[in-house]
Structure formats: C-alpha cells, structure tokens
C-alpha positions in Angstrom: 43.3 64.8 -40.1 41.0 62.1 -41.2 38.8 61.8 -43.8 35.1 60.4 -44.4 33.9 58.8 -47.7 31.3 61.3 -49.0 28.1 60.6 -49.6 29.0 61.1 -53.5 30.6 58.3 -53.5 28.1 55.7 -51.6 27.6 54.1 -55.2 31.3 53.2 -54.8 31.1 51.6 -51.4 28.3 49.5 -52.5 29.6 47.7 -55.5 33.7 48.2 -54.4 36.4 46.4 -56.7 38.1 43.5 -55.4 41.4 45.7 -54.0 38.9 47.5 -51.6 36.8 44.9 -50.4 36.7 41.3 -48.5 33.6 38.5 -49.1 31.3 39.3 -46.2 30.4 36.0 -45.9 34.4 35.6 -44.4 33.8 38.2 -41.6 30.7 36.2 -40.4 32.2 32.5 -40.6 34.8 34.4 -37.8 33.1 36.2 -35.7 31.0 34.4 -32.9 27.7 35.5 -34.9 24.4 34.2 -34.1 20.9 34.3 -36.0 19.2 36.0 -33.3 21.5 38.5 -32.3 21.3 42.4 -31.7 23.9 43.4 -33.8 25.5 47.0 -34.8 27.4 48.1 -37.8 29.3 51.4 -36.9 30.4 53.1 -39.5 28.1 51.5 -42.2 28.0 53.7 -44.6 25.0 52.8 -47.4 25.2 49.5 -45.8 27.8 47.3 -48.0 28.3 45.0 -45.0 24.9 45.7 -43.2 23.1 44.5 -45.8 24.4 40.6 -45.6 24.9 41.2 -42.0 20.9 41.6 -41.4 20.7 39.1 -44.2 21.9 36.6 -41.7 20.3 38.0 -38.4 16.9 37.1 -39.6 16.0 36.2 -36.2 17.6 39.4 -34.8 18.2 42.7 -35.3 21.0 45.1 -37.3 21.6 48.8 -36.6 23.2 50.2 -39.3 25.1 53.5 -37.0 26.5 56.0 -39.2 27.0 59.8 -38.8 26.2 60.9 -42.0 22.4 61.1 -42.8 23.0 60.7 -46.3 24.5 57.2 -46.5 21.9 56.0 -43.9 19.1 56.9 -46.8 21.1 54.8 -48.8 21.1 52.3 -46.8 17.3 52.3 -46.3 16.6 52.1 -50.1 18.5 49.1 -50.1 17.1 47.5 -46.8 13.6 48.3 -48.5 15.1 46.7 -51.9 16.1 43.2 -49.9 13.2 43.4 -47.7 15.2 44.1 -44.4 12.8 44.7 -41.3 14.9 43.9 -38.8 16.9 46.8 -39.4 17.3 50.1 -38.1 19.3 53.2 -39.0 21.2 55.2 -36.3 22.4 58.6 -37.2 25.7 59.2 -34.6 28.4 61.5 -33.7 31.6 60.4 -34.3 32.6 59.1 -30.5 28.5 58.9 -29.5 26.5 56.8 -30.2 22.4 57.1 -29.4 22.0 53.5 -28.3 22.1 51.9 -24.9 24.7 50.7 -22.9 25.5 46.9 -23.0 22.3 46.8 -25.7 24.2 44.9 -28.3 25.5 41.2 -28.4 27.8 42.2 -31.0 29.3 44.7 -33.1 31.4 45.8 -36.7 33.5 48.2 -36.9 34.5 47.8 -41.2 37.0 50.5 -42.2 35.8 53.0 -39.5 38.7 53.7 -37.1 41.2 54.7 -40.0 38.4 57.3 -40.8 38.1 58.4 -36.8 39.1 61.3 -35.7 39.6 60.3 -32.3 39.6 56.5 -32.6 39.9 55.6 -29.0 37.3 57.0 -28.1 34.9 55.8 -30.4 36.5 51.9 -30.0 35.6 53.4 -26.2 32.1 54.0 -26.8 31.7 50.6 -28.9 32.9 48.9 -26.1 30.2 50.7 -23.7 27.3 49.2 -26.3 28.3 45.5 -25.4 26.8 43.4 -23.4 28.7 41.4 -20.7 30.4 38.9 -23.0 29.5 40.7 -26.2 31.9 40.7 -29.2 33.6 43.3 -31.3 34.8 42.8 -34.6 37.3 44.9 -36.2 38.3 45.1 -40.1 40.8 47.8 -41.3 43.1 48.1 -44.0 46.7 46.4 -44.1 49.7 49.3 -43.4 51.2 50.1 -46.6 54.1 51.7 -46.9 53.6 53.4 -49.7 50.0 55.2 -51.0 48.0 53.1 -52.8 44.7 54.1 -55.4 42.7 51.7 -52.9 41.7 52.8 -49.6 42.9 55.6 -46.9 46.3 56.9 -47.2 49.4 55.2 -45.6 49.5 57.4 -42.5 45.7 57.2 -42.1 46.0 52.8 -42.0 45.8 52.0 -38.1 48.2 48.4 -37.8 46.7 45.0 -36.3 48.9 45.7 -32.9 47.3 48.7 -32.3 44.3 47.4 -32.7 44.9 45.0 -30.4 46.2 47.3 -28.2 43.7 49.4 -28.2 41.1 46.6 -27.3 43.0 44.9 -24.4 43.6 48.4 -23.1 39.7 48.5 -22.7 39.7 45.1 -21.4 38.3 42.9 -24.5 40.0 39.3 -24.7 41.3 39.2 -28.4 39.9 35.9 -30.1 41.1 35.8 -33.5 43.1 37.7 -36.0 44.0 36.9 -39.3 44.2 38.7 -42.9 40.8 38.9 -44.7 41.3 39.4 -48.0 43.6 41.0 -50.0 43.8 44.3 -48.5 42.2 44.0 -45.2 42.6 42.4 -41.6 40.3 41.6 -39.1 40.5 41.2 -35.0 37.5 40.0 -33.2 37.4 40.5 -29.7 35.1 39.5 -26.4 33.8 41.7 -24.2 
C-alpha cells in the first residue's frame, strides 16, 4: 500500500536535496500556464511547489490541495511569510476534491500519484475539475530497478508510459513529456 509523507517531514519537503527535486521554474516553463489562471496543486504538502506557482499566478489564484490538514497549515504559514494573497487551501479526501467541476484552468500533480491508493480515481477526479481546454501537469519519480535513499520505493513509482495511458484513457491529449531534473519526469496534458 502506498505511503503518505508524514507532516513531521514537512521541513524536508520544503528544502529537498537536488536528488529529491526539480526546478519549479522548469515546470512553469513547460506548462501552458498564464499569470491570470486558476490552478490547483493537488498533493501540495507544505507548498514547495505551491509557493512558486502562486508567485507566478500574480493575477490568478492557486488552490493548495492536500489530504493532511497539517501540511496545509504549514503551507498557510509559508504563504503568509511570502505575502501571497492569491492562495486558498483545500482539505480533500484522496479521490474527492471539494472544488466545482470545470473550475480550473490548470492542475499540477507533483509526486502525488505514487502516494495515491487509487491513482486512476485521483487522476479522473483531477480531469473533472478542468475546464474545457484546461491543462494537467503530472510530475513523478523516474522508475528505478533498485531501491534508492531518495523518493518512494521502486514498486510505488509509476512509469511515464502508465501516466500517458491513464491520461489517454480519460480523453486527454499529451502535449509534451520529458525528464525534468535528475529523478523526475513530467507529462503535460490538455483536456
């Protein structure tokens, strides 16, 4: 069964080592994101990615979505520290996000599918939230034959081909896919 990152490890998530992360600006450059959009970071944790996304969305809005209230509290503290007023936290269930259907221009799932008990159900819920022509960016850990000290166990990692297949099965079109950072890949979809 997939494991969730405990709230006690939030500080490690905010300041990851190079092997554990990627440059958020790389994702922003690849995604069809605009400064006035409404975007959700699903599985936001303490906001390692949510903060740069919110800064970029200076004319829009960012929803930081997580299933752990403690992670959202950590993000709220960081948002206040950075004086981000275009953010809202959303406590969700794993495969049910309390936002209106077709309410988002874009959505990011970064390192979230590998922690989901039902990854396909979560993916489907994310598609429900996207407006027509909305975009979805999935960032996951590169598959590994052996266990690593960084990231999820090898058996929890989801291949890029599996993510592309899930997206296609839900009617999404792949815009681009590539490696992003030393340990991750990204797949960008359009609804």
